[in-house]
C-alpha positions, 0 to 999 in steps of 0.5 A: 229923350229930349230929341226924337228917335229920328234925330237920334238915329240920324246922329248915330248914322252920321257919326258912323258916316264920318268913320266910314269916310276915313275907313274908306281910305284906310281899308281900300286906298291906304295900300295903294297910297303906300305902294306908290312910295315903294313899300311892300305888302308886308310893310303895309300889313304892319302899318295897318295892324299898328293903325288898328291897335287903338281899337284893341285898346278901346276897352280903357276908353269904354271904361272911362266913358262908363265911369266919368261924367266929364265936366258934367257934360255927360258920359258919352257926348264929351268923348265923342267931341274930343275923338272927332277933333283928334281925328281931324287934326291928325288927318291934316298932318298925315299927308306931310309925312313920307312913309318910305323915309319916315315909316315909323312916324307915318305908322304913329300918325295912323295910330293917332288917327285911329285913336281919335276914331276909337274914342268917339266910336266906343262912346257912340256905342255906349250912347246907343246902348244907353238909349236903345230898347232891346226890340230896336237893337237890330235896327240901330245896328243897321243904321250904324253899320249902314251909315259907316258903309254909306261913308265908304260909298260916297267917299271912296270914289271921291277920294280916288278922284281927288288923289288922281286928279288933284292930290293926296293932300286934298283927299286927306283934308276932305276927310278931316273936314268931314270928320267935323260934320257930325259935331252939328248934331252932337252939340245939339243932343242933350245927353240924359242922366244915367239911371241908378240901375245903369251905374257902373259896377265892377262886379258886372265884369264877371260876365266874362267868366261865362263860356258863351261870352268867351265864345262870342268874343272868339267868334268876333276875333275870327270873323274880323280876321276873315273879312278884314284880312280879305278886304285889305287884299281886294284892291291890290289884287285887282291892281296886280291882276287887272291893272286898275288905277287908283280912281278905278279902285275907288269905284270898286270900293264904292261898289263894295260899300253899296254891298255893305249897306245892303248887307247891314240894312238887311242884317238887323231886320233878318236877325230879328226875324230868323233868330241870332243862331240862324243869322250867324249860320247864314253869315258864315255861308255868305262869307265863305262863298263871297271870299272863295269866289274872289280867288276865281275872278277871271276878269275885272267885269266879273270882279264888280259883281264879286266885290258887291257880294263880298261887301254884302257878306261884310255888312251882313256879318258885322251887323249880326255880330254887333246885334248879338253883342249888343243883346249880351251887354250888361247895361252897368258896363255898357260901353266897357263890355261892348268895347271888350267884345269889339276889342277882341274882334279887332285883335282878329283884325290886327292879326289878320291884316299882317297875315294876309299881307305876308300870305299874299307875298308868299303864295299870291292873292288867289291862294290867300283868298282860298285860305281865308275863305276856308277859315270860316269853317273854324267858326262852327264850334262857337255857335252851340257854345254861344246859343246852346245845343237848342237848334230853335230860334235864338 
């Protein structure tokens, strides 16, 4: 590498920081923003599902990145740059659209914001897969998931303050500006030529015929449905039951993000220490406890602790799943295979967001948290399918 490990890790963290900044809005404040226009939770769930569609389709972006060295600038770097620009431009436009009067147009704008994000996300993943040795996979995922969570921590409160004290325009435009910040490091990074053993080969896709890989994808869809379906409801639930304002919602998201940082930084190292099987098992337990506890929240004071615990579960589970997926990826189709596994996971999110919205309208927030928590038990059959019946360290 022409750049140090510290530079490379910092670049990955900053790219994910920009992603986290935008996700801090879409995962925590978008619902409140849309509720202010009179939309129902069911409509909000539809928009959230539409906005995440590009993450389901990013397999094609991964294949493009794997196969095409764009204008001889590299397989990853040019797509990262293009994706960042698409996201920034769309964020400038979004606040001009009234979602109640132009529901479909707002949904399309959100779709294109996430299309830009999906492009630089899958290319960043591919670059990490190209340049990270196996013994550092947990560490790099800790940096990436942690960097994204730091974006949430730093921006969630700030976005809430801007939205309440200044305007939503200021909030969206700040996100657009932060989207462009990683370009400083990306332009300074020289992507290395791809070695022959990592050249794209269609035959490598045969890996998806194997049951352990299929089971891993299904686990990803289920975990994503659970943690993102629950996450969409947290702030609307707190607003309804405890009357929190948008600025307070931003502070709650900050606490959640701190939990995610703690979970992600510990998740990678712990996975390397106790093994992937035990890491997944512990992730299920933490996720079940954290989400079920939200159903029994008695006050906003207790909610601060439970939101942190849920954030820790979120970050830990994501890091564990990403590290396992990274280890299972064939380097010949690095971005494509990782993108497929992430796309399958995001199918779970695309299903989970509308379901959680519909359930909350139907049976209320607390019962919905209980249902989502219980769904963690459905993951148990996938663990032996992925790792085999051997109960030792994997």
